[in-house]
N, C-alpha and C positions, 0 to 999 in steps of 0.2 A: 254629845259628840266626842269622839276620841281625838286625842291630840294629833295623831298621825293623819287623820282625815282633815282636821282643821288646817294643818300645815300644807296640805295639797293645794290650798288656794294661793299660796305664795309662789310666784313665778321664779323668784331668785332667792336662794337661802342656803345657809350652811348649818347643818344640825349636828350637834355632838351630844353625847351622853343621853340619848333619848330614853325617857321613861314614859312609855305610853300609858295614858290614863284618861279618864273622862274629864272634859273641860267644863267648868262651871260658867266662867265668864272671861272676857278679854277686857283688861283694865289698864289705864295709863297712870292712875293715881295710886301710889303705893299704900296710901292710908286706907284705901278702899279694898285692898286685896284680901281675899278670903280663901279658904281651902279649895283647891282645884282650879284656881284662876291662872290665866296666862298674863304675865306682867310685861307690858311694852315700855321700855325705858326710853322715853323721848328726850331728845336734846332740843330744848326750846330757845327761841330767840331772846327770851327774857334772861337767859343765862342759867336757868334751872336745868340741871342735868339729871335725868332719871336714872342714870347708871349709879349715881350715889346712893340709890335706895334699893339696889338689887338684893343685898343681904337681908334688909328689912322685909322685902316682899316675900322672899323664900321663908323667912321666919313666920310670916303670916299665913303661909300655906300655898304659895305659888308653885305650880308644878313645872312651869317653863318661863324662861326669860328671853325676850326678844330685844336685841340691841344692835347698834350699827357696827359694821365690819371695821370701821376706823377706830383704833384705840379701844378695843373692847375691854371690859372689866371682868375679873374672875367671877364665875358663877358657882355657888355651893353645889356640891355633888348631888344633893337631893333634888335638883331641878335640871331640866333640859335646857341647854344653851343653844339659842337660835340667833344667827347673825344675818343681817339683811343690809342692802344698800341704803335704805331710807326707812326709818322707823315710823314716820308720819304716814307714808303710803301703806306700810305693813299693818299699822293699827286700823286703818280704814278697811283694807281688804279682809283682814281676819275678823273684824267686827261684823262686816256685812255677811261673811260666810257663817259666822257663829249664829247670827240671828235670822238666817235663811233669806237673805236679800229682800227685806220687807218692802223696799222701794219699788220692786218689780210689780207689786200688786196695788200700787198707789199711783194716782196721777199727781206727780210732783210739779209744783209751780215755784220756780226760783227767781227771786228779784235781787239784782245787784246794782250798784251805783253808789256814788258818794252820799247823796241826800235823797230822801223820799222813800227809802226801802220800807221803813216801818209803816209809814202812812199808807203806801200802796198795798202792802200785805194785809193791813187791817181792813182796807176797803174791799179787797178781793175776798177775804174771809167772810165779811159781812154779806157780800153778794152771793157767794156759794151757799151760805146758810139760808139766805132768803130763797134760794132755789131748792131748799130741803136736802142739800147734800151733806153727808157726814164729813166734817172738815177738821183737819188738824192745822195748828199754827205753831211755827217755830221762829222766834225772833227776839229782838232786844227787850220787848215788853213782857216776855215770858213764853211759856209753852202751854197750849190749850188744845182741848178736843171738844168739838161741838160747843164752843164758847166757855167751857169750864176749865179753870186753871188746873194744871197738873203739878204734882209736887216737885218734879224735876225743874231746877233752875228758877229764875233765869241766871245763867252764869256767863255765857258768851252769846253774841248775836247768832253765830252758828256754833253749836256745841262741838266738843271733841267727838271724833267719829265713833268711839265706843259708846258715849252717851247718846249720840244722835241715832245710831242704829238700834239701840235698846228702846229709845223713845218711839221711833217709827214702827218697831215691832209691836209695841204696846198699842199704838194707834190702830195699826192694821188688824190686830186681834180684836179690837173693840168695834170694828166695822168701818173704819175710815175709808173714804173713797178718794179724797183729795187732801193733800197737805201743801199749804202755802208757806214758804220759808224765805227769810232773808239769807242771802249768801254773800258773806263779806269777802273782801279781797284777801284778808288773812286766811280765812278758811280755804279759799281756793289755792293759795300759795302753799298752804300746809297740808293739802290733800285730804281735808276733812270730808269732802263729798266724793272721794274716789270710789269707783264702783257703783255710783248712783247715776241714773238716767232721768232727765227732766222732760216732761211733756211740754212745759212752757218755760222759756228762759227770757227774762225781761231786764232791760237796761234802762236806768232812769237818767243818769248824768255822770259826768266826770269833772270834779273840781278838786282843788288841792286839799289833800288829807293823807295821813299815814306815810308821808315821805320819809319819816324816820325809819320805817321798816322797809319800804319798797325801794328807796334810794332815788327814784326819779318818777316823774309823771308818766313816762312811757312804760316803766316797769309796773306801775300801779294799774295803768290801763290794761297791760298784758295779763295781769292776774285776773282781772274781771272778764277779759276776753275768753279765758279758758272755760268759763261756764258755757259759752256758745260753741267753742271748739271741741271740747272734750266730754261734755255732759248732756248735750241736747240730743234727744232721740231723732232718728231720721224722719219719723212721721210726726215729730213735734212741731213747735212753732216758736220763732223768736219774736219778741216784742221790743221795739227800739224807738227811743225818743229822737225823732228826726231833727229837733231843734238843737241837739247837742253837736258840737264841732266834730266829735269822733264817731258819730252815728254810722258812717259808712264802714268804719273798721268792724263794727259789730255785725252789720248786715253782711259784709263779705266773709266774716268768720263763721257765720251760721251755715251749716250744711242743710238746714231745713228752711222752709218758707218764713219770711219775716213780715210781720205787720208793723207798720210805722204809726206813730202818733205824734202830735205836736200842734202848735198854734197855726202853723202854715197849712194852707189848703192843699199842699202837695202831700200831706200825710193822709193815710187812710182813715184814721180816727182824729178828728180835729174839732176846733171850736166852731159852733154853728151860729154864733152871734155874739153880742156884747154881754159879758157877765155883769150881773147887777147884784147888789147886796141888800138884804132886808130879811125880816122874819127870823133873825138869829143865824143867818148863814148866807150862802150865795146861790143865786139862780143862774144856772149854766146850761146851755144847750150843746150837746155833743153830736157832731155829724159822723155817721158811719155809712158804709156801703149799702146798708139796709134802710137808711133813713135817719131822721134826727131823733134824739132822745132828750126830752126836757128834764132837768134834774134840779132838786133843791137839796143842797148839802150843808149841814150845820157847821161849816168851816169858813174861814176867811183867808184872804191872801192870794195874790196872783200865782205864787208858786204852787198852791194847791190845785189850780187849774191843771197843771201838768200832772200832778198825782192822780187826779180824777180821770184824765185822759188815759193815763197808763192803766188804771184799774179797768176802765171800760174796754180798752184794747185787749187786755187779758181775757176779760169775760166774753168779748166778741169772738176771740180766737177759740174759745171753748164752746162756742155755740149756745151760750146762755141767753135766756129770754130777756127782753127789755124790761119786763115787769120785775124781774129779780134784781136787775141793775138799779132801777128806780127805788125799789123798796130797800135794797141793801145799803144804798148810800144816803137814804133819807134820815137815818137815825145813827149815823156813824159817830163814835166817840173814840178818840185815840189818846191813851194815857200819856201825859207828859208832852203832848204836842198841842201847843196853843190851849193848854188846859187852864180854865178859869177857876180862880179861888175866890169865893164870895163868902165873907163872914160879916156882911153888912157894912163894910168900910165904904167911904164916899169916893173911892178911886178904884180903878180896875187893877187886878193882879193876875198876871199870866205867867205860867210856867211852860218852858219849851226846851227841848233837847238841843237846840241849835248850838253846835260846837265847832263849826267850820266857818270860814269867812263868808262863803256863799249863803249858807243857812242863816247866819246871824243877820246879814243884810236883807235877806228875803223876809224874815220875821219882823224886823224893825220896819221895813217898807210896808208890810201888811198892816201893822198896828198904827202907823202914822195917821191915815185918814179916819181911823176909828177912834182917835184920841182927841178930845176937846182941849185938854190942857197940855201939860208937858209929858214927854216920853222919857221915862227913867229906866235905865238898864243896869242890872247887876250881872256880871259874868266874870269868868276866868278862863284859863287854858290848862289842859292836862299836862302833867309832868311825864317825862320819858316818852314824849310824843313829838311830832313835827313842830320844831321851834320856829320855823320860818313863818308860820301863819300867825304867830302871836302879835307882832306889830301891825299886821294886816287887819286883824280883828279889832285892835285898838283904834285904828284909823276909821274903820267902818262904824264902830260905835260912836266915835266923836262926830262923824259926819251925819249920822242918822238919828241920834238921840240928843235930848236936851241936857240930861244929867247922866253921867257915867260913873258907876262905882265898880272898880276892879277888885276882884277877890280871888280866893282859891277855888279851883275846881277839884280835880283829883291830883294833887301834886306828886303822889307816888314817891319815888326816891329823890326827887329834886327838891331844892330849897324853894318853898313857895314864894318867898320874897324875890328870888331871882326870876321866877316865872312872871310875877306881877311887873317887875321892872321891864321885862321884854315887851309886855303888853302896853305899858304906859309910854314906851318909846314911840308908839304909833299914834298916840292921842293928840299930840301937838298942843296948840293953845285954843282949840275950838271948844266952846261950851264949858260946862262945869264938870269937873271930875275929881275923884278922890280914890284912895285905895285902902282897903282893910283886909288883912290876911285872913281873919276869922270870918267864915262865910255867914254864920248866923248874925254876927255883928253887922256885916255888910247889908244883909237883908233887912235887919232892924233899922239901919240908917236910912235905907230907901223908903221904908214905911214912915219913918219920922219926918221926912221932908216932903212926902207926897201930899198933894192937896186935891180937893174935889175936882173931878174931871181929868186928873192925870192917869197915865197907865204905867204900871211898874212891871217890867219884864225880868223874870228870873231865868237866865239862859244858861245852857250848857249841860245840865244834869237831867232835866226832864223827870222821868219816873224812876230814876236810880234810887236805890234804898240805902246806899252806903257812900261814904267818902273814903278814898284810899290815900292815907297819909303814912309815908314810910312803909313799914310792913304791917300796919294796922288797917283793919276795915271797920270804920266807925259808922254806926247807924246815923244816916243823914238823908232825909227826904225833903227836898225843897218845898213840896206841897204841905207836908205836915208841919215843918218849921214855920211856914207862912201862916198856916191856920192857927197855930199856937200863939204866934206874935199878934195876929189880928184879933184873936179872941181876948187877948189881954189888953186890947184897945191901945195898941202902940201907935201913936200919931203925934205929929206936929211939933216935937220938941227941938229937933236939931235943924240947923240951917247950914247948907254947904257954903 
């Protein structure tokens, strides 16, 4: 594609020193620029300014630079200088155009919400594959096609739009029919899905998170609302959790028909009876307009009832068979979500991504009735993120667990001891608690005090493979750390 043709996609632009040439790719990371690429210099909320890398991008072969009109930087004469009002929107539009709008040939299913996105997407992926549909997955736990991991990512819950459009093009070229993806509030605010139309837009819930970025709960809600307002096709379907207090906002925002789900019988997809536990999971009946669907799902926790209802509502909206729903949910396994680690130890070890107040409370509540002895939790809070939730999570841990060990999550640029201090402020004098900055030491301490019948929950990181400390990405997987410690027969030495 020629540069002049690519630029036709931009509704608003100023172009100077145009050197028309064939475009190889559209790229936002200067380190990945190659000959023939267009480099979009993003100004990111993290403070990273892509304009600082313009000269480097041209040295690497960029034929054009896209930057914002406000305070532009000089562009070497070897490249075309393109100025736009918003580089995030420009990156999305140019990427979609460069890759031939791959989303137009796919049935896109987007799931947004504070909690449950990953679980719901995994469930829908499993149902679609049980129905023999070629399916892509884009989310926190990675990128997959027909169940096979792709080399791209995982980097972000919703990738940057140049990465996302390339990913969708590769899936479409391999024969993908559907792609189910998590759509984060950051991605929506930063226009990463601009130019994309979803067949299904689903909303799970809204609780406190990311207020460091969005500023208020209303702004956070509005970012999620944009999936329904700006990206849902007219012939598509909205899927909304009727139990959430802001459900009506999402129903009203949708220009398409909405299917509701929830525990209330007012919802179109609802619980058909009492959920029971056994056989390694939950027995749940879901009521739909077409009748009841009995399910056995190898998960626990009342909050997973809502996730199951969401997945069934999405499947129902797509007209999928009950047999696919039953089969798809019967063998579901979600990395880093209530994931059990078993190395022969006499107590349970569970790893979960719970990193918000609501999610932590839900997981602890789910584990309590399944725990014969004490409930021990190891968790921390991320740095450079919503600080208001830290004492809230401390209070929840103190109220819901018997032993609390506060540690580092991903401190990023913050002092980890300061983060821990914020969390400890919410603990009060309930139960037993301690604090260790080093996360491995904290996990080891939990195992040292655990006894037969106890449950140890490692919360906050789930299936993440790294710990972000300062400007370093250190390999750290709670699951592998736990396995190593357990294999070394770490037990019983320390007492809180």
